[in-house]
N, C-alpha and C positions, 0 to 999 in steps of 0.2 A: 552449415547452419550456424547462426550467430549464438553467442552465449545467451542473450536475452530470449531468443526464440526457444532454445533448448530448455532453459530454466522455466520459462512459462509452461511449456508442455509437461516437463518432469514434475513440477510442483502441482500442477492441476491434476495430473494423473495420480500422484501420491495422495492427494486430498479426495480422490474418488469423485472428481467433478468432471462434467462434460464441458465441451466448449460452449454449448448452449447455456449451461449453468453459469459460467463465467460471464457470458454476454448479458444475461439477465441481471446478474448481480452488479454489473458495472454500467448498465444502460448502454451497452455497445451493440452494434449489429453483429450477428454471428459471423458474417463474412469478414468483418474487421478482426475479430478474435482469431479466426483461421489465418488471416494474412499475417498477424503478429507471430503466430507460432510457425509459420512457413518462412519467416524473415523477409516477407515481401513488402511489409509495411512496418514503420516504427511508431510506437505510441508517443503522444505528447507527454510532457512532464506531468500534467494533471491526470491523464489517463494512466500513466505508469504508477502514480500514487494509488489510484483506485484499484488497479490490478494487484498491486502488492498487498493492499489492505484486504481484499477479498481472498487472496491466496494465503494470507498470514505470514508473509515474508517481507523483508525490507526491500526498498528500491535498490539499495546498494547490492543486495544479493542478486536481484534480477539482472542488474547490469554487469555482474561479474566482478564488482569491486571488492567484495568480501565473500568468503566461502561459508560463513555461518549464516544459516537461513532463518534463524529465529528472529522475527521482526520486533517483537515486543518483550523480549526477555527482561530488559532493565525496567521498562515501563510496567510490565506485569508485576514486578517486585514492588513497585511504588503503588500501583493501583491493581490489586488482585481482581481478576475477572475481565480486565480490559480486552484480552484477546478474544473474548466471546462476543464483543460488539460487532455489529455490521458496519459497512463502510460509511453509511450516513451518520450513524452514531459516533464513529471515530472522528468524522469531520466536525461534528458538534463539539466533541471533547477538545479537539485541536483549536477550534475557534474560542472556546472558553479559556483554555490555557493561554492563548494569545492575548485575550482581553486582560487576564490577570497579570501577565507580563507587562503589557502596556501600562496598566494602572500602577504597577510597582515602579516602572521607569519614571512615570510622572511624579510619583511621591519622592523618588530619589532626586529628581531635578528640582522640585520645590524645596527640598531640605538642603540642597547644596548652595 
């Protein structure tokens, strides 16, 4: 079994979620979630981000790049309660942060 498949299953079970719960929360077909956990299929980058968000871990953790599974530890310190947001709300937060960063970049460019 791949690291990704193993960690998807392990984290899902630790969160007391069924494969159907994960499928619903990520807008994936149940067969697709099963295929990811069986290492028969690999999620796209966007799907991997949604899975990590729903499971409350980082993409790096799911891929085996880090062993610390806390996805939002530093972000949680900056924005308390962030980890309680669902994946759609997290996408909205990420979009807003991206807009603030782009605006800051434009201000820096104009000032230079």
